[in-house]
Backbone bond lengths (Angstrom), bond angles and torsions (degrees), N, CA, C in turn:
res aa  C-N    CA-C-N  psi(-1)  N-CA   C-N-CA  omega(-1)  CA-C   N-CA-C  phi
1 M - - - 1.433 - - 1.503 113.58 -
2 I 1.373 116.29 -22.37 1.475 120.39 -178.90 1.532 108.93 -61.40
3 R 1.343 115.21 -43.01 1.443 119.99 -177.49 1.493 112.19 -60.06
4 L 1.351 117.41 -45.46 1.414 122.21 -173.74 1.484 112.90 -68.42
5 T 1.308 119.13 -36.47 1.452 120.14 -177.61 1.490 111.57 -65.87
6 V 1.342 116.51 -41.12 1.438 119.69 179.76 1.541 109.72 -64.16
7 L 1.381 114.88 -36.42 1.420 119.13 177.86 1.484 111.40 -63.54
8 L 1.345 119.56 -41.19 1.391 123.11 -178.46 1.528 111.14 -64.35
9 I 1.347 116.36 -36.27 1.479 120.84 172.52 1.495 111.11 -62.51
10 T 1.346 115.79 -44.26 1.468 118.07 178.12 1.500 112.41 -57.71
11 L 1.300 118.02 -41.74 1.406 120.94 -179.55 1.510 111.63 -69.09
12 G 1.315 114.63 -39.44 1.475 119.25 -178.87 1.542 109.18 -63.96
13 V 1.306 118.25 -46.90 1.471 118.72 -177.43 1.561 110.63 -67.68
14 S 1.313 119.07 -36.08 1.434 121.50 -177.90 1.535 108.36 -68.02
15 A 1.341 119.34 -32.28 1.399 119.07 -178.38 1.524 111.60 -82.44
16 G 1.296 118.09 -19.60 1.459 122.75 -175.94 1.467 115.03 -104.93
17 I 1.385 117.64 -73.60 1.414 120.41 -173.54 1.483 112.50 -65.91
18 F 1.362 118.36 -33.94 1.430 120.01 177.03 1.536 111.42 -102.23
19 G 1.321 114.31 38.95 1.487 118.04 -177.70 1.519 110.92 -83.99
20 Q 1.328 120.45 -0.13 1.446 120.19 -179.36 1.560 108.41 -72.68
21 E 1.323 111.75 174.51 1.487 119.61 -179.82 1.551 109.23 -58.17
22 A 1.352 113.79 127.44 1.445 119.54 -176.33 1.492 109.37 -85.00
23 P 1.351 118.18 148.77 1.454 122.46 175.77 1.554 111.95 -63.03
24 R 1.313 119.10 139.37 1.448 119.46 -177.13 1.532 111.00 -80.84
25 T 1.313 114.37 -32.02 1.506 117.72 179.39 1.582 106.74 -133.85
26 G 1.289 115.72 163.47 1.474 120.13 -178.45 1.526 108.16 172.38
27 L 1.323 113.43 173.19 1.476 119.20 -178.59 1.525 113.18 -56.64
28 L 1.350 118.66 -37.65 1.397 123.42 -173.90 1.529 114.77 -100.27
29 S 1.330 118.62 3.11 1.417 123.60 -170.52 1.603 109.15 -64.63
30 R 1.320 112.92 142.44 1.471 119.03 178.55 1.560 107.57 -83.37
31 R 1.338 110.63 135.69 1.505 119.09 -179.94 1.534 104.03 -116.66
32 Y 1.378 116.32 99.77 1.421 121.12 -175.36 1.512 114.89 -83.61
33 H 1.351 116.59 153.57 1.462 123.45 172.57 1.538 106.93 -136.66
34 E 1.321 116.05 113.03 1.461 121.92 -176.88 1.515 108.81 -53.18
35 G 1.311 118.59 135.44 1.446 125.07 179.07 1.527 111.93 90.99
36 E 1.324 120.43 -8.17 1.464 121.06 178.15 1.510 110.40 -60.87
37 K 1.308 118.21 137.00 1.443 123.61 178.96 1.543 110.58 -109.28
38 L 1.313 115.52 140.66 1.477 122.42 -178.69 1.525 109.44 -135.30
39 T 1.291 115.52 136.24 1.497 122.38 177.52 1.490 109.01 -125.92
40 Y 1.343 117.18 118.10 1.504 120.83 175.81 1.505 109.96 -108.89
41 R 1.302 113.38 140.79 1.494 121.89 169.02 1.475 108.18 -101.92
42 M 1.260 118.33 132.51 1.471 125.18 179.28 1.497 111.30 -123.51
43 K 1.356 115.75 128.20 1.444 123.64 173.50 1.498 109.29 -116.12
44 G 1.304 118.37 138.32 1.430 121.34 -176.31 1.528 113.32 -141.39
45 V 1.306 114.05 143.05 1.507 122.37 169.87 1.500 107.76 -124.56
46 N 1.340 116.33 115.64 1.425 123.03 -178.64 1.521 109.07 -125.42
47 E 1.362 113.95 89.05 1.413 123.16 -169.90 1.559 108.37 54.39
48 S 1.339 119.45 -111.71 1.514 118.91 -173.30 1.510 112.11 -90.30
49 W 1.386 117.38 -2.59 1.420 119.85 -178.96 1.530 113.25 -97.25
50 R 1.323 119.03 127.80 1.421 122.66 175.75 1.551 108.77 -119.84
51 Y 1.326 116.36 137.29 1.448 117.08 -175.64 1.574 109.37 -146.94
52 V 1.319 114.38 159.89 1.441 121.36 170.29 1.557 105.92 -134.66
53 I 1.352 118.83 139.19 1.415 121.08 -176.99 1.516 107.92 -150.75
54 Q 1.378 115.15 161.90 1.490 118.94 -179.84 1.500 108.32 -122.41
55 A 1.323 115.30 139.50 1.513 124.00 171.75 1.525 109.32 -115.84
56 T 1.296 116.06 116.91 1.500 120.79 -179.33 1.533 108.59 -110.86
57 G 1.367 112.03 122.11 1.455 115.19 -173.72 1.514 113.66 -126.28
58 I 1.343 115.48 163.51 1.459 121.32 175.49 1.531 107.55 -140.38
59 V 1.336 114.65 141.79 1.468 121.95 -178.22 1.570 107.85 -83.18
60 K 1.329 114.05 127.38 1.475 120.28 178.76 1.497 108.99 -133.77
61 K 1.343 115.67 177.81 1.457 120.91 169.78 1.531 108.33 -114.88
62 D 1.374 114.26 138.64 1.461 115.22 179.56 1.509 110.59 -84.62
63 V 1.356 116.79 -173.96 1.469 119.45 -176.44 1.491 112.96 -59.91
64 A 1.331 118.62 -27.93 1.428 122.13 178.37 1.534 113.41 -86.11
65 G 1.324 116.84 4.22 1.457 116.77 179.66 1.528 115.90 85.93
66 K 1.311 115.95 2.97 1.497 121.10 -178.43 1.525 110.15 -87.56
67 Y 1.297 113.92 145.67 1.519 116.59 178.31 1.493 111.40 -76.49
68 I 1.329 113.42 138.08 1.471 122.40 175.26 1.565 109.33 -133.91
69 E 1.298 115.05 160.70 1.465 121.94 170.80 1.524 108.78 -113.57
70 E 1.333 118.87 123.58 1.420 124.44 -176.16 1.486 110.72 -107.85
71 Y 1.368 117.28 114.60 1.488 120.17 -173.37 1.484 112.57 -112.47
72 A 1.379 116.33 141.02 1.393 123.86 169.04 1.527 109.64 -109.70
73 W 1.353 119.31 143.93 1.476 121.39 -178.63 1.505 109.39 -107.74
74 S 1.317 115.97 138.91 1.486 121.21 -177.90 1.509 111.33 -158.19
75 N 1.321 116.41 179.24 1.449 123.64 170.20 1.567 111.05 57.57
76 L 1.327 116.08 48.42 1.483 121.42 -179.46 1.528 108.09 -80.29
77 T 1.289 117.18 130.96 1.452 125.24 167.78 1.501 107.93 -117.33
78 S 1.365 118.97 122.74 1.439 123.81 -174.45 1.536 108.16 -115.55
79 N 1.298 116.57 118.34 1.508 121.95 -177.14 1.480 110.40 47.84
80 G 1.367 118.80 44.72 1.478 123.37 170.06 1.482 112.34 88.18
81 A 1.351 119.68 -4.36 1.482 118.93 -179.32 1.504 108.42 -118.27
82 P 1.375 118.08 142.07 1.479 120.22 174.69 1.494 110.76 -61.75
83 F 1.351 117.32 141.35 1.448 123.23 -179.41 1.500 108.84 -125.40
84 N 1.358 117.99 120.98 1.445 121.94 -177.63 1.522 110.27 -82.40
85 L 1.357 116.27 107.76 1.505 118.66 178.91 1.518 107.88 -70.74
86 P 1.335 116.22 148.10 1.456 119.97 177.12 1.470 114.27 -65.71
87 P 1.346 119.43 160.75 1.452 119.69 -178.03 1.525 115.49 -52.00
88 G 1.343 113.40 -43.02 1.493 116.99 -178.44 1.492 113.32 -60.51
89 S 1.311 117.51 -33.13 1.463 119.19 178.20 1.522 111.72 -76.74
90 L 1.320 117.41 -33.24 1.462 122.74 177.41 1.532 109.98 -67.83
91 E 1.376 116.02 -31.84 1.432 118.44 -178.14 1.527 116.14 -88.22
92 F 1.360 111.76 -9.23 1.455 118.24 178.33 1.526 111.46 -64.35
93 R 1.286 117.21 142.50 1.465 123.89 176.23 1.504 111.90 -123.49
94 Q 1.301 116.02 120.68 1.483 120.43 176.74 1.530 109.13 -90.12
95 I 1.339 115.47 127.80 1.499 120.82 177.87 1.535 107.99 -101.80
96 L 1.328 113.54 122.11 1.438 123.17 176.53 1.515 108.97 -126.85
97 S 1.337 115.25 160.54 1.459 118.01 177.27 1.523 110.12 -164.33
98 L 1.330 115.59 146.05 1.456 120.65 171.35 1.519 110.64 -111.45
99 D 1.337 116.28 17.04 1.457 121.68 170.02 1.541 108.00 -64.08
100 P 1.349 121.46 126.11 1.456 121.70 -174.57 1.540 113.38 -60.99
101 D 1.360 117.93 -18.39 1.493 121.93 178.48 1.505 112.71 -90.68
102 Q 1.316 118.86 -6.92 1.474 124.73 -177.71 1.535 110.14 -97.82
103 R 1.304 120.09 97.41 1.411 121.13 -179.41 1.528 110.34 -68.18
104 P 1.380 117.07 135.21 1.464 117.85 174.08 1.552 113.02 -58.45
105 S 1.323 115.19 146.55 1.452 117.93 -179.37 1.505 108.02 -147.27
106 I 1.359 114.48 149.52 1.468 121.08 179.50 1.517 109.35 -86.06
107 P 1.346 117.24 125.10 1.489 116.29 -178.41 1.519 111.29 -75.68
108 N 1.319 116.17 175.29 1.469 121.26 177.22 1.514 110.35 -72.12
109 L 1.327 115.77 103.88 1.459 120.91 -174.83 1.529 112.85 -82.96
110 A 1.315 115.49 -9.12 1.438 121.51 179.83 1.555 113.16 -67.41
111 V 1.319 115.61 -17.15 1.488 120.01 -174.14 1.496 110.37 -96.00
112 V 1.328 120.69 -1.24 1.460 120.57 -176.40 1.507 110.14 -117.16
113 H 1.340 115.01 161.54 1.459 120.90 179.31 1.580 107.80 -64.60
114 P 1.322 120.89 146.05 1.444 122.57 -179.83 1.523 114.16 -53.44
115 M 1.356 114.91 -32.61 1.483 117.17 -179.31 1.512 113.14 -67.36
116 L 1.331 117.78 -16.55 1.449 120.93 178.78 1.544 112.50 -88.02
117 I 1.290 116.68 -15.65 1.514 118.12 -175.35 1.558 108.81 -61.52
118 G 1.278 117.91 -46.83 1.478 119.83 -179.49 1.553 111.68 -58.67
119 P 1.319 119.56 -56.29 1.444 120.41 179.09 1.547 114.22 -55.16
120 I 1.339 115.09 -45.72 1.488 118.19 179.75 1.478 112.78 -60.52
121 T 1.344 119.07 -48.54 1.453 121.57 -179.24 1.484 114.06 -69.91
122 D 1.360 117.35 -33.33 1.452 117.62 178.26 1.591 109.19 -72.16
123 M 1.280 118.40 -36.50 1.458 119.70 174.70 1.477 109.69 -60.64
124 L 1.347 118.35 -42.73 1.425 122.80 177.45 1.584 113.10 -61.84
125 T 1.355 115.69 -35.21 1.485 121.31 174.27 1.490 110.42 -57.98
126 F 1.326 116.52 -48.55 1.465 119.48 -179.33 1.560 111.10 -57.69
127 Y 1.338 115.04 -46.78 1.423 118.96 -176.66 1.517 110.83 -70.49
128 A 1.300 118.21 -42.66 1.496 123.52 -179.28 1.543 107.46 -61.59
129 D 1.306 118.20 -44.88 1.504 120.29 -177.61 1.519 111.22 -64.21
130 L 1.362 117.01 -44.32 1.487 121.53 177.45 1.482 109.59 -64.39
131 W 1.325 118.95 -43.42 1.500 122.65 178.52 1.526 108.52 -58.37
132 L 1.316 116.45 -43.72 1.462 121.66 -179.32 1.526 112.19 -66.51
133 A 1.314 119.42 -45.64 1.434 124.09 178.64 1.515 110.52 -62.31
134 T 1.365 118.70 -40.16 1.438 119.96 177.41 1.503 114.71 -64.25
135 R 1.360 113.03 -39.74 1.508 118.60 -175.95 1.588 111.34 -70.94
136 T 1.290 117.46 -16.32 1.490 115.70 176.99 1.526 111.65 -64.06
137 G 1.370 115.87 -32.84 1.423 119.12 179.06 1.541 112.23 70.17
138 Q 1.323 117.72 14.68 1.415 122.79 -174.47 1.475 114.89 -115.14
139 L 1.314 117.97 1.77 1.501 122.95 -175.75 1.509 108.21 -110.36
140 T 1.339 114.87 99.97 1.434 119.69 -179.67 1.525 114.09 -125.97
141 R 1.376 117.17 -25.42 1.460 122.50 -179.70 1.480 110.75 -127.72
142 A 1.365 115.58 155.36 1.438 119.39 177.92 1.528 109.33 -58.85
143 G 1.286 116.50 133.37 1.474 123.44 -177.11 1.450 113.72 95.92
144 D 1.313 121.18 -10.76 1.475 121.48 177.01 1.534 109.01 -62.32
145 H 1.313 113.79 144.45 1.442 120.83 -167.60 1.519 112.10 -143.06
146 V 1.298 119.59 135.77 1.446 121.69 177.59 1.529 106.23 -131.92
147 Y 1.356 119.19 129.48 1.460 122.65 174.44 1.530 105.50 -114.26
148 Q 1.345 114.40 120.76 1.423 117.37 179.49 1.520 108.99 -113.79
149 K 1.333 114.10 118.26 1.471 119.31 173.64 1.495 110.49 -77.24
150 L 1.392 113.05 139.61 1.464 121.71 179.59 1.521 106.92 -137.83
151 G 1.293 116.59 -82.20 1.467 121.76 169.79 1.521 114.14 84.34
152 V 1.345 117.70 -22.20 1.467 117.53 -173.37 1.533 107.93 -67.71
153 P 1.299 119.04 144.73 1.420 122.64 -175.89 1.565 111.75 -76.04
154 A 1.338 114.81 148.09 1.432 123.51 169.29 1.541 108.21 -117.54
155 S 1.312 115.12 139.09 1.405 120.11 -172.84 1.541 114.77 -116.89
156 W 1.327 118.10 142.08 1.483 121.60 175.61 1.548 107.76 -122.16
157 A 1.327 118.89 13.21 1.494 120.43 177.15 1.478 111.23 -62.89
158 D 1.346 115.74 141.74 1.484 118.78 177.47 1.523 111.14 -113.33
159 G 1.354 115.54 -1.92 1.470 120.22 177.03 1.487 113.92 80.54
160 N 1.318 119.46 -10.16 1.469 123.65 -179.79 1.507 110.21 -107.56
161 N 1.306 114.15 -72.72 1.504 117.50 178.26 1.497 112.48 -88.38
162 V 1.352 116.59 -41.29 1.470 120.99 175.91 1.482 109.57 -98.62
163 I 1.329 116.95 105.86 1.462 121.61 -176.87 1.531 109.77 -75.55
164 I 1.367 113.93 -47.67 1.437 121.87 176.73 1.514 107.93 -131.90
165 G 1.299 115.66 131.52 1.502 121.19 176.52 1.494 107.54 -148.58
166 E 1.331 121.14 105.99 1.432 122.15 -179.66 1.506 113.56 -143.49
167 D 1.298 117.85 152.00 1.459 122.43 167.79 1.537 108.17 -143.08
168 S 1.308 113.90 164.84 1.481 120.93 -173.78 1.514 108.54 -146.41
169 I 1.385 116.08 127.31 1.493 116.58 -176.36 1.499 108.52 -144.18
170 D 1.334 111.38 163.58 1.439 126.32 167.56 1.558 108.71 -115.36
171 F 1.355 117.39 164.26 1.380 124.56 178.46 1.505 113.85 -106.62
172 D 1.309 118.89 127.45 1.449 122.87 175.36 1.550 110.12 -121.69
173 I 1.330 115.70 102.29 1.468 121.40 -169.50 1.496 112.25 -109.58
174 T 1.339 116.88 127.49 1.463 121.80 -179.24 1.501 109.95 -129.68
175 L 1.331 115.86 133.27 1.491 119.86 163.64 1.494 108.75 -84.59
176 K 1.305 117.75 99.01 1.439 121.96 -173.43 1.499 115.93 -71.50
177 D 1.350 116.21 -37.14 1.435 117.28 -173.88 1.541 108.78 -155.83
178 V 1.279 115.62 147.46 1.455 123.00 173.90 1.552 106.47 -129.18
179 D 1.303 116.66 104.04 1.457 125.29 -179.37 1.513 110.96 -92.61
180 G 1.320 117.35 92.57 1.409 121.56 -176.06 1.537 114.95 -66.06
181 S 1.306 115.43 -32.69 1.483 119.80 -178.60 1.553 111.18 -68.81
182 N 1.314 115.87 -38.41 1.467 119.84 178.83 1.512 114.03 -99.64
183 Q 1.346 115.72 -2.25 1.442 123.95 177.73 1.600 110.03 57.77
184 V 1.325 114.08 51.70 1.473 119.50 -179.90 1.516 111.03 -134.60
185 A 1.300 117.23 133.87 1.469 122.94 173.66 1.475 109.26 -107.88
186 T 1.357 117.48 143.56 1.476 124.32 177.28 1.533 108.90 -110.54
187 L 1.306 116.22 124.34 1.439 121.07 179.64 1.546 110.26 -117.25
188 L 1.397 113.60 145.84 1.436 121.37 174.13 1.546 107.85 -125.46
189 I 1.309 117.23 119.28 1.419 121.07 175.90 1.551 108.35 -117.10
190 R 1.285 113.16 109.36 1.536 119.96 -178.03 1.509 109.09 -99.74
191 H 1.314 114.79 124.91 1.476 120.48 175.52 1.585 102.93 -97.05
192 V 1.310 116.55 112.07 1.497 121.90 -165.86 1.537 109.98 -123.96
193 P 1.335 118.21 157.40 1.419 121.81 179.14 1.520 109.80 -69.19
194 P 1.356 116.44 133.37 1.536 117.52 172.62 1.496 110.97 -64.33
195 A 1.390 111.16 166.98 1.499 115.62 174.01 1.511 110.22 -62.63
196 Q 1.334 117.14 -35.92 1.437 120.73 179.34 1.529 109.85 -132.23
197 P 1.345 116.98 84.66 1.447 121.13 -178.92 1.563 111.73 -59.56
198 A 1.303 114.86 146.33 1.481 120.69 -174.44 1.511 113.09 -101.76
199 V 1.373 116.89 18.16 1.448 118.68 -178.74 1.539 111.02 -72.43
200 K 1.353 114.59 154.23 1.429 122.25 -177.31 1.558 110.49 -82.36
201 L 1.328 116.59 122.77 1.485 119.74 -178.97 1.530 107.21 -119.05
202 P 1.300 117.65 98.21 1.479 122.05 -172.19 1.532 114.13 -73.85
203 A 1.326 117.79 -16.28 1.467 119.65 -176.30 1.559 110.13 -128.18
204 A 1.281 117.22 147.64 1.489 123.71 -173.55 1.508 108.51 -63.27
205 W 1.349 119.24 -33.48 1.444 120.41 -176.06 1.545 114.40 -69.01
206 M 1.342 115.44 -13.87 1.398 121.40 -180.00 1.563 113.16 -81.31
207 R 1.271 115.84 -12.24 1.501 119.81 -177.26 1.526 111.79 -78.48
208 E 1.318 118.80 -21.18 1.484 119.66 179.60 1.512 109.30 -70.63
209 P 1.350 118.39 124.18 1.488 118.76 -179.09 1.492 112.22 -59.70
210 V 1.288 115.89 137.28 1.466 123.88 177.59 1.541 108.28 -84.18
211 A 1.306 117.32 -34.54 1.478 122.05 178.42 1.507 111.11 -121.09
212 D 1.305 115.84 -143.92 1.522 120.65 -174.66 1.490 113.93 -96.35
213 T 1.345 117.90 10.50 1.464 122.62 177.16 1.543 109.16 -135.80
214 P 1.347 119.76 165.54 1.424 118.42 172.00 1.543 111.18 -59.34
215 N 1.334 115.85 145.64 1.446 118.95 -178.79 1.561 112.44 -61.53
216 N 1.353 113.93 133.45 1.458 113.49 -176.82 1.532 109.59 -128.27
217 W 1.340 117.90 15.92 1.439 122.22 -179.64 1.535 108.96 -141.79
218 V 1.289 117.36 133.22 1.491 121.32 -176.96 1.519 108.74 -146.77
219 E 1.271 115.57 139.14 1.493 121.99 177.25 1.515 111.77 -146.28
220 V 1.295 116.53 128.98 1.464 122.99 173.16 1.486 111.63 -123.89
221 T 1.287 119.26 120.51 1.476 123.78 -175.66 1.519 108.60 -117.38
222 K 1.334 115.73 148.12 1.508 119.81 178.66 1.505 107.13 -96.38
223 Q 1.309 115.05 127.85 1.478 122.69 178.32 1.562 108.78 -121.77
224 G 1.322 114.80 89.30 1.460 118.83 -175.28 1.573 108.90 69.14
225 D 1.317 114.94 -123.63 1.520 115.99 179.33 1.554 109.73 -99.49
226 K 1.380 117.07 13.67 1.477 120.94 179.64 1.527 108.36 -120.72
227 Y 1.313 113.06 175.10 1.504 120.68 -178.25 1.534 109.71 -129.37
228 V 1.337 114.42 145.87 1.452 119.96 167.76 1.543 107.85 -112.71
229 A 1.318 114.60 119.52 1.473 119.57 -179.22 1.476 113.23 -111.94
230 A 1.319 118.18 131.14 1.459 122.55 -178.21 1.480 110.57 -132.16
231 I 1.326 116.60 144.23 1.454 126.02 -179.41 1.520 110.02 -141.06
232 G 1.379 115.48 147.33 1.414 116.27 178.83 1.485 115.36 172.66
233 K 1.324 115.50 -160.47 1.457 122.49 -176.28 1.558 108.16 -114.79
234 Q 1.301 117.27 129.68 1.431 123.03 171.67 1.502 113.65 -119.68
235 T 1.302 118.06 138.07 1.454 121.86 172.10 1.554 109.21 -135.84
236 F 1.336 113.82 163.33 1.419 123.31 174.04 1.523 108.51 -133.14
237 D 1.314 119.67 128.88 1.462 123.20 167.39 1.471 108.41 -115.30
238 V 1.339 114.75 114.13 1.479 122.11 177.31 1.509 110.90 -110.65
239 Q 1.284 115.62 114.61 1.539 120.87 179.82 1.467 109.29 -114.79
240 M 1.351 115.09 137.96 1.484 121.70 -178.16 1.509 111.53 -137.95
241 R 1.330 115.15 143.93 1.468 121.18 165.87 1.525 107.59 -102.88
242 V 1.311 116.12 126.20 1.465 122.59 -170.94 1.541 108.40 -119.75
243 S 1.316 115.79 136.17 1.477 118.36 176.94 1.521 109.52 -73.63
244 L 1.389 114.05 130.33 1.526 118.15 176.08 1.528 110.15 -80.02
245 V 1.329 117.57 -9.18 1.467 119.50 -179.67 1.484 111.60 -84.70
246 E 1.343 117.27 -44.59 1.452 125.76 -173.97 1.545 114.26 -118.53
247 G 1.297 116.84 -15.76 1.496 119.22 -179.52 1.487 114.46 78.61
248 K 1.359 119.02 10.23 1.442 117.63 -177.99 1.533 109.89 -92.28
249 I 1.338 114.03 159.69 1.498 119.69 -177.64 1.548 104.94 -78.14
250 L 1.305 114.37 126.66 1.461 123.51 174.87 1.528 112.71 -86.81
251 S 1.317 116.13 -42.38 1.419 123.30 177.97 1.537 108.65 -163.22
252 G 1.353 113.79 164.97 1.448 116.70 -179.28 1.475 112.76 -168.61
253 T 1.331 116.51 159.50 1.486 120.97 179.64 1.553 107.15 -137.22
254 I 1.338 113.80 150.84 1.448 122.07 171.01 1.491 107.90 -127.99
255 E 1.357 115.09 129.14 1.490 120.78 175.64 1.518 104.78 -120.76
256 N 1.308 116.79 116.93 1.441 122.00 -169.88 1.568 109.46 -129.58
257 P 1.366 115.78 84.07 1.448 117.77 175.13 1.517 114.58 -92.42
258 V 1.329 115.61 151.04 1.425 122.60 168.03 1.512 107.83 -129.43
259 K 1.380 115.58 127.96 1.386 119.73 174.44 1.527 106.37 -111.25
260 A 1.289 115.63 117.40 1.482 121.39 -168.42 1.586 110.84 -138.39
261 K 1.309 111.58 165.75 1.481 118.06 166.74 1.534 106.71 -133.18
262 E 1.275 115.59 147.79 1.493 118.84 -175.10 1.525 107.01 -136.99
263 R 1.379 112.44 156.73 1.429 121.27 -179.48 1.539 109.88 -138.93
264 D 1.318 115.93 145.87 1.484 120.33 171.04 1.559 107.76 -87.35
265 C 1.357 113.90 130.49 1.464 117.32 -176.16 1.499 109.55 -127.94
266 N 1.373 115.52 151.29 1.451 122.77 -176.04 1.511 109.17 -96.68
267 D 1.329 120.07 -9.78 1.444 118.69 -175.17 1.550 109.44 -133.71
268 A 1.380 115.88 156.72 1.433 121.16 179.62 1.490 112.81 -67.89
269 A 1.331 117.83 -23.11 1.487 120.65 178.21 1.550 112.00 -78.72
270 L 1.323 118.97 -8.81 1.430 127.38 175.08 1.518 110.47 64.15
271 T 1.331 118.39 36.18 1.460 121.69 179.36 1.513 111.13 -103.36
272 N 1.362 119.10 -23.50 1.455 123.16 178.92 1.499 110.08 -105.83
273 C 1.367 114.07 84.07 1.457 119.60 -168.65 1.531 111.75 -127.07
274 G 1.328 114.05 158.01 1.434 117.05 174.53 1.543 113.04 -81.24
275 D 1.293 116.19 -172.80 1.497 120.85 -179.41 1.503 110.09 -64.91
276 P 1.319 118.71 149.54 1.476 122.52 175.62 1.519 111.85 -71.42
277 R 1.304 116.43 149.16 1.464 121.40 175.54 1.502 107.78 -134.23
278 P 1.326 119.46 142.89 1.446 120.27 178.62 1.507 113.99 -68.24
279 H 1.314 115.75 147.62 1.462 121.19 179.94 1.498 110.01 -143.29
280 A 1.254 118.97 108.97 1.466 124.99 -173.43 1.575 107.53 -112.99
281 I 1.306 115.10 131.41 1.446 124.18 178.92 1.503 108.08 -122.22
282 L 1.325 118.92 137.41 1.471 121.79 173.00 1.480 110.29 -142.33
283 R 1.318 116.51 128.16 1.437 122.82 173.95 1.506 106.81 -119.01
284 Q 1.325 116.67 139.00 1.495 122.49 -179.77 1.567 106.77 -134.62
285 I 1.292 116.47 125.91 1.430 122.66 -174.60 1.577 108.33 -126.97
286 E 1.270 118.03 138.96 1.474 123.09 175.82 1.555 107.94 -130.12
287 I 1.300 117.29 140.95 1.466 121.22 168.58 1.534 108.24 -133.39
288 S 1.338 114.86 148.67 1.466 119.32 176.90 1.544 106.51 -144.95
289 L 1.311 114.52 142.11 1.481 121.00 179.10 1.487 109.62 -91.83
290 D 1.332 115.77 126.29 1.482 120.74 175.62 1.545 106.46 -64.78
291 R 1.324 114.44 130.89 1.500 117.33 -179.03 1.535 110.31 -125.81
């Protein structure tokens, strides 16, 4: 759920703060060719789960004449063993686009196998972050930097198992390198804690920072008649190599750590709780384009 909440924030900021007219051309602009085929290999480590999967795409035009990339997911290996995705997941098509007029959107994840949710939303994170970086119109030379304050919380609480689930981030975007000889740009998009995160902290003990910044991640889950409450710091580092010729993603990585502490509590107010214990989460994702 960590991955999806950051993604939701990404889409929210792209639709709002960067809602102004997008630049038509620029260093990172995508240059589409209808019929172009793309195949990405994705490798992921999500705590104890390791997987490899393939996304096979083709460039098309939608009914409005805008360019899209349509991806099918296949060849999943889960913890070293091949996994046969059900027909509905194999037939699912993920629509992505770097067209500045095509806002990123989360597809209907209810129709796919749970093992596909992580790859689908991580792929969307790569595209949404590049879309966002391109729309700033401020990244033209190596070292160019944009810091976008946001801070508003995003929630993944369902009211049943997850009573509270929120995180709060700002965007720190840097054009790290422009390699003219190889026609490749390197981008770093860091999702970082705001100076004053806006997450809901229902108990006083949650206000003490777990790491070196104010806490920007909180989750309270119901376990029978008890509660597990966790608080901490979450960040995302998304790095990409982008073609300067066509604007497509050549490779990318996501590093998503959470440093938290959690307590078992006997009451919904989280005042009658046991001793805190450390809880560290780390997700690492890699994609590469077959060339």
